[in-house]
Every structure is written in C-alpha cells, then in structure tokens.
C-alpha positions in Angstrom: 0.0 0.0 0.0 2.8 2.5 1.0 4.7 1.8 -2.2 1.7 2.4 -4.4 1.1 5.8 -2.7 4.8 6.7 -3.2 4.4 5.8 -6.9 1.4 8.2 -7.2 3.4 11.0 -5.5 6.5 10.3 -7.7 4.5 10.5 -11.0 3.1 13.8 -9.8 6.6 15.1 -9.2 7.7 14.0 -12.6 4.8 16.0 -14.1 5.6 19.0 -11.9 9.2 18.9 -13.1 8.2 18.7 -16.8 5.5 21.4 -16.4 7.9 23.8 -14.6 10.5 23.3 -17.3 8.3 23.8 -20.3 5.6 26.1 -18.9 7.4 28.1 -16.2 5.0 31.1 -16.3 1.9 29.1 -15.3 0.7 29.1 -11.7 -2.4 28.1 -9.8 -4.9 25.4 -10.7 -3.4 25.0 -14.2 0.1 24.1 -12.8 -1.4 21.8 -10.2 -3.6 19.8 -12.6 -1.2 20.1 -15.5 1.5 18.4 -13.4 -0.8 15.6 -12.4 -1.9 15.0 -16.1 1.6 15.2 -17.6 3.1 13.0 -14.8 0.7 10.2 -15.2 0.4 10.5 -19.0 4.2 10.1 -19.4 5.2 8.4 -16.2 2.8 5.4 -16.5 3.7 5.0 -20.2 7.4 4.8 -19.2 6.6 2.4 -16.5 4.7 0.1 -18.9 7.5 0.3 -21.4 10.1 -0.7 -18.7 7.8 -3.6 -17.8 7.9 -4.7 -21.5 11.7 -4.7 -21.4 11.9 -6.6 -18.2 9.4 -9.2 -19.4 11.4 -9.6 -22.6 14.5 -10.6 -20.6 12.6 -13.1 -18.5 11.9 -11.0 -15.4 8.1 -11.1 -15.6 7.6 -11.9 -12.0 9.4 -8.7 -10.9 8.5 -6.6 -13.9 5.9 -4.4 -12.3 7.7 -3.9 -9.0 11.1 -3.1 -10.6 9.5 -0.8 -13.1 7.7 1.1 -10.4 10.9 1.4 -8.5 12.8 2.7 -11.5 10.1 5.3 -12.4 10.0 6.5 -8.8 13.8 6.9 -8.9 13.6 8.6 -12.3 10.9 11.0 -11.1 12.8 12.2 -8.1 16.0 12.5 -10.1 14.3 14.7 -12.7 12.7 16.7 -9.9 16.1 17.3 -8.3 17.6 18.3 -11.7 14.8 20.8 -12.4 14.9 22.1 -8.8 18.7 22.8 -9.2 17.9 24.8 -12.3 14.6 26.6 -11.3 15.0 26.7 -7.5 12.1 26.7 -5.1 9.8 28.3 -7.7 9.1 24.8 -9.0 7.0 24.1 -5.8 5.1 27.4 -5.9 1.5 26.8 -7.0 -0.1 30.1 -5.8 -3.7 29.0 -6.1 -6.3 31.8 -5.8 -9.0 31.4 -3.1 -11.6 30.6 -5.7 -9.4 27.8 -7.1 -8.8 26.4 -3.6 -12.5 26.3 -2.9 -13.2 24.7 -6.3 -10.5 22.1 -5.9 -11.8 21.1 -2.5 -15.4 20.8 -3.7 -14.4 18.9 -6.8 -12.3 16.5 -4.9 -15.1 15.8 -2.3 -17.7 15.4 -5.0 -15.5 13.1 -7.1 -14.6 10.9 -4.1 -18.2 10.6 -3.2 -19.5 9.5 -6.7 -16.6 7.1 -7.3 -16.8 5.3 -3.9 -20.6 5.4 -4.0 -20.6 3.4 -7.2 -17.7 1.0 -6.5 -16.3 -0.3 -3.2 -15.1 -3.5 -1.6 -16.6 -5.5 1.2 -13.8 -6.8 3.5 -15.5 -10.2 3.6 -14.5 -10.7 -0.1 -17.1 -9.1 -2.3 -17.0 -6.4 -5.0 -19.8 -3.9 -4.4 -20.9 -2.4 -7.7 -23.7 0.0 -8.5 -26.3 -1.5 -10.8 -25.8 1.1 -13.5 -22.0 0.5 -13.8 -22.4 -3.3 -13.6 -22.1 -3.8 -17.3 -18.9 -1.8 -18.1 -17.2 -3.0 -14.9 -17.7 -6.5 -16.2 -15.0 -5.7 -18.8 -12.9 -3.3 -16.6 -12.3 -5.5 -13.6 -10.9 -8.5 -15.6 -8.6 -6.0 -17.4 -7.4 -4.6 -14.1 -6.9 -8.1 -12.6 -5.0 -9.3 -15.7 -2.3 -6.8 -14.7 -2.5 -7.2 -10.9 -2.9 -10.9 -10.6 -2.2 -12.2 -14.1 0.7 -11.9 -16.5 -0.5 -9.5 -19.2 2.6 -7.8 -20.5 2.6 -7.2 -23.4 -1.0 -6.3 -23.0 -3.8 -8.5 -24.4 -7.5 -8.1 -24.0 -8.1 -10.7 -21.3 -11.6 -11.4 -22.7 -10.1 -12.4 -26.0 -6.9 -14.4 -25.3 -4.2 -14.3 -28.0 -5.8 -11.4 -29.8 -3.5 -8.6 -28.8 -4.8 -5.3 -27.4 -7.1 -2.9 -29.3 -8.5 -1.2 -26.3 -7.1 1.9 -24.5 -5.8 0.1 -21.5 -3.3 2.3 -19.7 -5.5 3.6 -16.9 -6.6 0.1 -16.0 -2.9 -0.9 -16.2 -2.3 1.8 -13.7 -5.1 0.5 -11.4 -3.8 -3.1 -11.8 -0.3 -1.9 -10.9 -1.5 -0.2 -7.8 -3.4 -3.3 -6.7 -0.3 -5.4 -7.5 1.7 -3.1 -5.2 -0.7 -3.7 -2.3 -3.5 -1.3 -2.7 -7.1 -2.7 -2.4 -8.8 -2.8 -5.8 -11.5 -0.3 -4.9 -8.8 2.3 -3.9 -6.7 1.2 -6.9 -9.5 2.2 -9.3 -11.1 4.9 -7.3 -8.0 7.0 -6.4 -7.0 7.5 -10.1 -10.7 8.1 -11.0 -11.0 10.8 -8.3 -7.8 12.4 -9.4 -8.9 12.6 -13.0 -12.5 13.6 -12.5 -11.3 16.3 -10.1 -8.8 17.4 -12.8 -11.6 17.6 -15.4 -13.8 19.8 -13.2 -10.8 22.1 -12.4 -9.7 22.4 -16.0 -13.3 23.3 -17.1 -13.2 26.1 -14.6 -9.7 27.1 -15.6 -10.7 27.3 -19.3 -13.5 29.7 -18.3 -11.3 31.8 -16.0 -8.2 32.1 -18.2 -9.3 31.6 -21.8 -12.8 33.1 -21.6 -11.4 35.5 -18.9 -14.4 35.3 -16.6 -14.5 33.0 -13.6 -18.3 33.1 -13.5 -18.3 31.6 -17.0 -16.0 28.9 -15.7 -18.3 28.2 -12.7 -21.4 28.1 -14.9 -19.6 25.7 -17.3 -18.8 23.4 -14.4 -22.4 23.4 -13.2 -23.7 22.7 -16.7 -21.2 19.9 -17.1 -22.2 18.2 -13.8 -26.0 18.6 -14.3 -26.9 18.0 -18.0 -29.5 20.2 -19.8 -31.4 17.6 -21.8 -35.1 17.6 -21.8 -35.1 14.3 -20.0 -36.9 15.8 -17.0 -40.1 15.8 -19.1 -40.0 11.9 -19.1 -39.5 11.9 -15.4 -42.5 14.1 -14.8 -44.7 12.0 -17.1 -43.6 8.7 -15.6 -43.8 9.6 -11.8 -47.0 10.4 -10.1 -45.6 12.4 -7.2 -42.5 14.2 -5.9 -41.9 11.4 -3.5 -41.8 8.9 -6.5 -39.2 11.2 -8.2 -37.0 11.4 -5.1 -37.1 7.6 -4.8 -36.5 6.8 -8.5 -33.8 4.4 -9.5 -34.2 5.0 -13.3 -32.4 7.7 -15.2 -34.5 10.3 -16.9 -33.5 9.0 -20.3 -31.5 6.0 -21.4 -31.5 5.6 -25.2 -30.5 3.4 -26.9 -30.7 0.9 -24.1 -34.3 1.6 -23.0 -37.0 1.1 -25.5 -39.0 4.2 -26.4 -36.3 6.7 -25.2 -34.9 9.3 -27.7 -32.6 11.2 -25.3 -29.4 9.2 -24.9 -28.0 7.8 -21.7 -24.7 9.6 -22.2 -25.3 13.1 -20.8 -25.4 12.3 -17.1 -22.7 11.5 -14.6 -23.2 7.8 -15.1 -21.0 7.8 -18.2 -18.0 9.1 -16.0 -18.5 6.6 -13.2 -18.8 3.8 -15.8 -15.9 4.8 -18.1 -13.4 5.9 -15.5 -10.7 6.6 -18.1 -12.9 9.1 -20.0 -12.2 12.0 -17.5 -8.5 11.5 -18.0 -8.8 11.7 -21.8 -10.9 14.8 -21.7 -8.6 16.4 -19.1 -5.5 15.8 -21.3 -7.3 17.5 -24.3 -8.5 20.5 -22.3 -5.0 20.9 -20.7 -3.4 20.9 -24.2 -5.9 23.4 -25.4 -5.4 25.8 -22.5 -1.6 25.6 -22.7 -1.6 26.1 -26.4 -3.9 29.1 -26.3 -1.9 30.6 -23.6 1.5 29.7 -25.1 4.2 32.3 -24.4 6.2 33.8 -27.2 9.4 32.2 -25.9 10.0 28.5 -26.0 6.9 27.8 -28.2 8.6 25.1 -30.2 9.7 23.0 -27.2 6.3 23.5 -25.5 4.6 22.4 -28.7 6.8 19.3 -28.9 5.8 18.3 -25.3 2.1 18.9 -26.1 2.5 16.7 -29.2 4.3 14.0 -27.3 1.6 14.0 -24.6 -1.3 13.9 -27.0 0.6 11.2 -29.0 0.5 9.0 -25.9 -3.2 9.6 -25.4 -4.4 6.5 -27.5 -3.0 4.3 -24.7 -5.4 6.1 -22.3 -8.4 7.0 -24.5 -8.5 6.6 -28.3 -11.5 8.8 -28.8 -9.9 11.6 -26.8 -6.9 11.5 -29.1 -9.1 11.7 -32.2 -10.9 14.7 -30.6 -7.6 16.4 -30.0 -6.5 15.7 -33.6 -9.7 17.3 -34.8 -9.2 20.4 -32.6 -5.6 20.9 -33.6 -6.3 20.3 -37.2 -8.7 23.2 -37.0 -6.2 25.3 -35.1 -3.7 24.8 -38.0 -6.2 26.7 -40.2 -7.7 29.2 -37.8 -5.2 30.1 -35.2 -2.3 32.6 -35.4 0.2 30.0 -34.1 -0.1 27.8 -37.2 3.5 26.5 -37.1 3.1 25.5 -33.4 -0.2 23.8 -34.1 1.4 21.9 -37.0 4.2 20.7 -34.6 1.6 19.5 -32.0 -0.5 17.8 -34.6 2.3 16.1 -36.6 4.1 14.9 -33.5 1.0 13.5 -31.9 -0.2 11.7 -35.1 3.3 10.3 -35.8 3.5 8.8 -32.3 0.0 7.5 -32.4 0.6 5.9 -35.8 3.5 4.0 -34.3 1.3 2.8 -31.4 -1.4 1.6 -33.8 1.2 -0.4 -35.8 3.3 -1.9 -33.0 1.0 -2.0 -30.0 -2.6 -2.0 -31.1 -1.7 -4.1 -34.2 -4.0 -2.1 -36.5 -7.5 -0.9 -36.0 -10.2 -3.4 -35.3 -12.8 -1.6 -37.4 -12.5 0.9 -40.2 -14.6 4.1 -39.8 -17.8 4.1 -41.9 -20.4 6.6 -42.9 -23.4 6.8 -40.5 -25.5 9.9 -40.6 -27.4 11.3 -37.7 -25.9 9.3 -34.8 -28.8 7.6 -33.0 -31.6 9.6 -34.6 -34.2 7.5 -36.4 -35.5 10.2 -38.8 -32.8 11.8 -40.8 -34.8 14.7 -42.3 -33.2 18.1 -41.4 -36.1 19.2 -39.1 -36.1 15.8 -37.3 -32.4 16.0 -36.7 -32.7 19.5 -35.3 -35.5 18.3 -33.0 -33.5 15.2 -32.0 -30.6 17.4 -30.9 -32.9 19.9 -29.2 -34.3 17.1 -27.1 -30.8 15.9 -26.2 -29.2 19.3 -25.6 -32.2 21.3 -24.5 -32.2 25.0 -24.1 -28.4 25.0 -24.2 -28.8 24.9 -28.0 -30.4 28.3 -28.5 -28.4 29.8 -25.7 -25.0 28.7 -27.1 -26.0 30.3 -30.4 -26.8 33.5 -28.5 -23.4 33.1 -26.7 -21.6 32.6 -30.0 -22.9 35.8 -31.5 -22.3 37.7 -28.3 -18.6 36.6 -28.1 -15.6 38.5 -29.3 -13.9 37.3 -32.5 -11.2 35.1 -30.9 -13.9 33.1 -29.0 -16.0 32.7 -32.1 -13.0 31.3 -33.8 -12.5 28.9 -30.9 -16.1 27.8 -31.2 -15.6 27.0 -34.9 -12.4 25.2 -33.9 -14.1 22.5 -31.8 -17.3 22.3 -33.9 -15.8 19.3 -35.8 -16.4 17.4 -32.5 -20.1 17.7 -33.3 -20.1 17.6 -37.0 -17.9 14.6 -37.8 -19.4 12.1 -35.3 -22.8 13.0 -36.8 -21.5 11.6 -40.1 -18.8 9.0 -39.3 -19.0 5.9 -37.1 -15.6 5.2 -35.6 -16.3 1.8 -33.8 -18.6 -1.2 -34.3 -21.1 0.4 -31.9 -22.2 3.8 -33.2 -23.4 4.7 -29.7 -19.7 5.0 -28.7 -19.5 8.2 -30.7 -21.0 9.9 -27.6 -17.5 10.7 -26.3 -17.1 13.3 -29.0 -20.4 14.9 -28.2 -19.6 14.9 -24.5 -16.4 16.8 -25.1 -18.1 19.1 -27.6 -20.8 19.9 -25.0 -18.3 20.6 -22.3 -16.8 23.3 -24.6 -20.1 24.5 -25.9 -21.3 25.1 -22.4 -19.0 28.1 -22.1 -21.1 29.8 -24.8 -24.3 28.8 -23.0 -22.8 30.6 -20.0 -22.0 33.6 -22.1 -25.6 33.6 -23.4 -26.9 33.5 -19.9 -24.7 36.4 -18.9 -25.8 38.3 -22.0 -29.4 38.0 -20.9 -28.6 39.6 -17.6 -27.5 42.7 -19.5 -30.7 43.1 -21.4 -32.7 45.8 -19.6 -36.1 44.4 -20.3 -38.3 42.1 -18.3 -37.1 40.6 -15.0 -33.8 39.5 -16.5 -32.4 37.9 -13.3 -35.5 35.9 -12.7 -35.4 34.8 -16.3 -31.8 33.6 -16.0 -32.7 31.8 -12.8 -35.5 29.9 -14.5 -33.2 29.1 -17.5 -30.5 27.7 -15.1 -33.1 25.5 -13.4 -34.3 24.2 -16.8 -30.7 23.7 -17.9 -29.8 21.6 -14.9 -33.1 19.9 -13.9 -32.5 16.7 -15.8 -29.0 16.5 -14.4 -30.2 17.0 -10.9 -32.9 14.3 -11.3 -30.2 12.0 -12.7 -28.0 12.7 -9.7 -30.8 11.7 -7.4 -31.0 8.4 -9.3 -27.3 7.9 -8.8 -27.7 8.5 -5.1 -30.6 6.0 -4.9 -29.1 3.1 -6.8 -27.9 0.4 -4.5 -24.8 -1.7 -5.1 -24.9 -5.3 -5.8 -22.3 -7.8 -4.5 -20.0 -9.9 -6.7 -18.1 -12.7 -4.8 -14.4 -12.1 -5.2 -12.2 -13.7 -2.6 -15.4 -15.1 -1.1 -15.7 -17.3 -4.2 -13.7 -20.5 -3.7 -13.0 -20.8 -7.4 -11.4 -17.3 -7.5 -9.1 -18.3 -4.7 -8.2 -21.7 -6.2 -7.4 -20.1 -9.5 -5.2 -17.5 -7.9 -3.3 -20.1 -5.9 -3.1 -23.1 -8.2 -2.8 -21.8 -11.8 -0.1 -19.8 -13.6 -0.7 -16.1 -14.3 -0.2 -17.0 -18.0 -2.9 -19.7 -18.2 -5.8 -19.4 -20.6 -9.2 -20.7 -19.8 -12.1 -22.0 -21.9 -15.3 -20.7 -20.1 -18.8 -19.5 -20.6 -19.6 -15.9 -21.5 -20.6 -15.1 -17.9 -19.9 -11.5 -16.9 -17.8 -11.4 -13.7 -16.7 -15.0 -14.3 -14.4 -16.2 -11.5 -11.7 -16.8 -14.0 -11.6 -13.1 -15.0 -11.8 -12.0 -11.3 -8.7 -14.1 -10.7 -6.8 -12.2 -13.5 -6.6 -15.1 -16.0 -7.4 -14.8 -19.7 -10.3 -16.5 -21.4 -10.8 -17.6 -24.9 -13.9 -15.4 -25.2 -15.7 -13.3 -22.6 -19.0 -11.4 -22.8 -19.3 -11.0 -26.6 -20.5 -7.4 -26.6 -17.4 -6.2 -24.9 -15.2 -8.1 -27.4 -17.2 -7.1 -30.4 -17.2 -3.4 -29.5 -13.5 -3.4 -29.1 -13.1 -4.6 -32.7 -12.3 -8.3 -32.4 -13.7 -11.2 -34.5 -16.3 -12.5 -32.2 -17.9 -14.8 -34.9 -14.9 -17.0 -35.5 -14.1 -17.3 -31.8 -17.8 -18.1 -31.0 -17.7 -20.9 -33.6 -14.5 -22.3 -32.0 -15.9 -22.3 -28.5 -19.1 -24.0 -29.7 -17.0 -26.6 -31.4 -14.9 -27.3 -28.3 -17.9 -27.6 -26.0 -19.7 -30.0 -28.5 -16.9 -32.5 -29.2 -17.6 -36.0 -27.7 -14.3 -37.6 -28.7 -11.5 -37.4 -26.1 -8.7 -37.4 -28.7 -10.4 -34.8 -30.9 -11.1 -32.6 -27.9 -7.5 -32.7 -26.7 -6.1 -31.9 -30.1 -8.3 -28.9 -30.4 -7.6 -27.7 -26.9 -3.9 -27.9 -27.4 -4.2 -26.2 -30.8 -6.1 -23.4 -29.2 -3.7 -22.9 -26.4 -6.2 -23.8 -23.7 -4.8 -24.7 -20.3 -8.0 -25.2 -18.3 -11.6 -25.9 -19.2 -14.5 -24.8 -17.0 -18.0 -26.2 -17.1 -21.0 -25.1 -15.1 -23.0 -21.9 -14.7 -25.9 -20.8 -16.8 -26.5 -22.9 -20.0 -27.5 -19.7 -21.9 -24.0 -18.3 -21.3 -22.6 -20.9 -23.7 -22.8 -20.8 -27.5 -25.4 -23.5 -28.4 -26.8 -23.4 -24.8 -24.7 -26.3 -23.4 -21.4 -26.9 -21.7 -21.4 -30.6 -22.5 -20.9 -31.3 -18.8 -22.1 -34.8 -19.0 -19.4 -35.8 -21.4 -16.7 -34.1 -19.3 -18.0 -35.7 -16.1 -18.1 -39.1 -17.7 -14.8 -38.9 -19.5 -12.4 -37.0 -17.2 -11.7 -36.3 -13.5 -12.1 -32.7 -12.6 -9.2 -30.9 -10.9 -11.4 -28.7 -8.8 -15.2 -28.6 -8.2 -17.5 -26.1 -6.5 -21.3 -26.2 -6.2 -21.5 -24.3 -9.6 -18.4 -25.1 -11.6 -16.0 -27.9 -12.5 -12.4 -27.2 -13.7 -10.4 -29.5 -15.9 -6.7 -29.2 -16.3 -5.9 -29.7 -20.0 -2.4 -31.0 -19.2 -3.9 -33.6 -16.9 -6.9 -34.8 -18.9 -5.0 -35.0 -22.2 -2.7 -37.8 -21.2 -3.0 -41.5 -21.6 -3.4 -41.9 -17.9 -6.2 -39.3 -17.5 -8.6 -41.9 -16.3 -6.3 -42.6 -13.3 -6.1 -39.1 -12.0 -7.9 -38.8 -8.7 -6.4 -35.7 -7.1 -9.7 -33.8 -7.5 -10.5 -31.0 -5.0 -14.1 -30.6 -4.1 -15.3 -27.4 -2.4 
C-alpha cells in the first residue's frame, strides 16, 4: 500500500518537473492539474515500457515492482535536476482562493460518486452499482489481468491471444496499484478521483483564463455536472408524485438501451462513473488546449513538442480523446495565429499515435464508416434538429446567442471545436455507433462556455425581470442532471463474490498467471476476477473493441460440443487452452450447453464447486487421464 502511494506521488513530481521546465509562467490550478496529467500520461507510459523490457528478458515476476521502483527513482531524479535549475519556484502553486474552494469541492464530489458506485466489502465481495455493472464486467478483468495475471505485453483478457485494441493504460495503472498492495477499490477509485477532479478544475480554468471570466467557468462546471437535456419531461410524465421522483432508480432517459427513449444515456454522470478513463482523456485534451492558447512567445517550439508528445501517448489512455484532440488541432492549424506550433503539435501527436497503432494495437479493429445522424431514427433536417434539441435542451439556442455575443477570438474557438459535433454525426468510428457519444460529450463541455455567455448576456438586457429569467433558465438547464444525480444516489450496489468465491481463490493459488481458460460468456466470471485470460468473454465487450467474435464463438461452440477425447484434446492444445471450466448458466454458452455430461463421464475434474468444475488440459489430455484422482471438491 505504501509503495503504491509513493508511486502516485512520484509521478506527480515527474509531471511537476516537466510542467515547470516547459511552462514556467503558469501558476495556480493549471500548474497543479497540469503536473498531475503530464506526470501520469508520461510516467505510467514509461513504467509500462520498462515492464515490457523486463518481461522480454525473463523477469516477468518482478517486472511491475522493478519498473515502479525505476520510475520512482527517475521521477525524483528529474525533480532534483529541475529544482537545481529553477529553484524553489518549482513548488510554488499560488492557487487563488476561488481555485482552492473549487479544488476542495471537486475532490469531495469526485470521491463521493466514485466510492458510491464501486467499493469492496472486506468479507471478499466487490460492491458495484447497478448502472455501472455492465462496463465494470470488462474493466475488472482488465485490471486483474495486470495485478494478478501476467498481461505484459498487454492483451485483451476477454479475447486471449488477440493482442490489445482497447485503450488500457488507466486500467494498467489500477492493476499496478493493486499489484503493489492497494485494495482494488482504492486502486481504481483514487485515479478516478484524481482525473474527474482534474476535469472539473480544467473546465473552470478554461473559463477563467481563456474566456477571462471565472463566472463563465463556474457556470460551465455546473452545466457539465448537471446536464441540460429535456429528459426531465420523461421523469414528470412517468412519476405520479414528488416522492416517487425522489425515490426513483431509473435515469431520466437511457437511449439506446431503454425502449422508447430518444434522449441518450450519455449526458449524465453515469458515463463518467462507468468509463473511469474518460475523464483522463478529456482532461488531457483540455489541458493541451489551455496551454496552447496561452502559449508564451518564448519556447513555443519546445512547448509544442511536449504537447504533441503527450497527445501522441493519449491513445493508450483513450483513443476517442486522441481523435478529438486531432480534430481540434487540425482546425487550429487553419484558424489560429500559431499555425506552425499547431502543426508541430498535430504532426508529433499523429506520428507517435501511428507507431502505437502499428506496433502496440496491431492495427484498427474496425475501419470508420459513414453513419449519418448518430442515433436519430428520422434523418430529415427538421427531425435531426429536433433530436438534438431534445438531447441538448435550451443549451442549443443559448449557445447560439453566446456565440454571437462573443468576441472574435472566442467565435474562432467555437468553430475550432465544432468538428467534434459535425464529424461524429457523419462518421461511425467503432462497431457500436453509440460509442460516438465521447465526441459529443467533449463538444458539449466546450459549448457550455457559450451557453454561460448567453446567460450572462441576458442579464445585461434591460427588459423584463432578467435575473428571474436567467434563474429559470439555469433551473431548466440543470433539472435533468439534478434528477439523474438523485437516481445515482438512490441506486444500490450489488455484490459480486471475489475472494469469497472459492473458485477465484483456487485459480489465484493453483494456476499460472499465463494460463488461458475456456469458459462460458458469464460477466464477472471467477476466471476473470482471478486475473486469468479467457478464450472469449462477454461477446458485446469483445465485439465493441473490434475483435472477430464470430470466429471465436464458432471455435468455442465446437470445443464444447466434441464428444471424442482425442479430438477434444487436439483442439484444446491447438487453441492454447490450459483449463476448461464447465457449469454456470447454460445460456452463457454458445449453443446453450457446456457438454458437462461428457466431461464428467470422460475426465476427472481438478477442482469442483457447487456451480463449476475445472479440468486441467495437461492432466486430462494424457494416456493416464482416467487414473487421475487428485480432485479437490469445495
């Protein structure tokens, strides 16, 4: 536990050193958060790279610990070197009072929502909120593949042998922290808190320093936390009383996952407690944008190179955030005065990302395709406008007012990030078009500044009760988000047996971290909780990450349907399967059967629980398999 905390501190100091060296004029909240983002973005990448080297020379058992030690030493060495050059100014943050208050509030709020949706029962159970249950079914096995398994070089643990096509580095970081002794809820929640706090602070900083009005920053934070969709209309229609609303456990809108809904599920805070890495990706983009727009006349080239390097590493953390940054900086090349610097950032970032795609992600799983209208059913112009009005609410006309009320440089900035809205309305980047929501989320974060300008503009119109009008508009702009926050508070956590599950403990203690299992599709399968890879996990997770689910499904169906021992063993060896697990729900198997009668009749199980039986391939695929009697029954 102590070593993991030291590592967190050391990566911050690495970022502080880099930030002080390349952006020496910045102080306050930007320096504090910028150091955190740079330190983790670069430090964790270095740590993963060192782990790759150590694994390649046969030191896989010590790779994570030694890499952590080396990065800690590197961070403090760089800090000492920069301190000798810059002096004590490196440690001077000089946060304004408003920044201190915002930081404290953002941290408390972030800590609450992260631990409220995910925690750990000391008796051995994961406690997971119902509305994050699905995504965590993919995230927990990924974390455990690093903390308990041997997953360097990284593979997607739900698709053994298929390489990695998913942005994994935050979950590598969480797995690393758990490996170093931190409980898994802290290992995931502490980075989540840091990055969501960072995102809130950077939204405020963008308003304060780029829009030059801290009240615009504060309004943008409020509009971010409490979305302005018209989902509250659904809540009022579906609930008979205020008491029903206050006890509700269903979000205002949940398209495309709830039949009949038009407003998407992606505007409320649920998306950030589900996709814990999303806040980091957005924070990196906003930080790069702030630093670029405030770039000093001196040292522009070096600062641009660091921004390009940082954004180039972003695909490891969040691929969509990288694409969003590329769209923004491509626009800056055309529209901003610092064209050369924008080109340096863009070319550096794209070049580094291209190398990652080739050598780490092994190419894209799915080529982008044309898909007009995002999730809208009717693609007529008037229907599309109405669709987005339902999803964005009164923010739509207010941002238009804010745009026309802004000075020229801010109008140019609005045009700069408009690609984040336009392109995802035309192009589908992943197998699941719903995943385009990340671009709209970031676009809305930036568009909210113009909503705030629009609100402030109304206060200056000397007609009608303007302050009362603005108060009503703010209520309407945040009502859906407030109702969704009540739902987040009301949703109870379910329990998933972790160490309380005897199969999880047996796998941890009796199998190799490299072993591959043939299992059902079950979400939160004990094999994944124990950090081992499976031939195929829950198909949606694998499909949405760009893997060939069809071929792997056919293989699993074949393996569970074979009734000849020799044929089965040949196929298991060919597929690299070390253990076969039967049991669980029949519907979680392709074809609806695990063929357990054949396995029970033909082989002795290595381990048995009340739900599962485990068969060791090395044991059952020998001439003497019928004589093996060392079965453990729990």
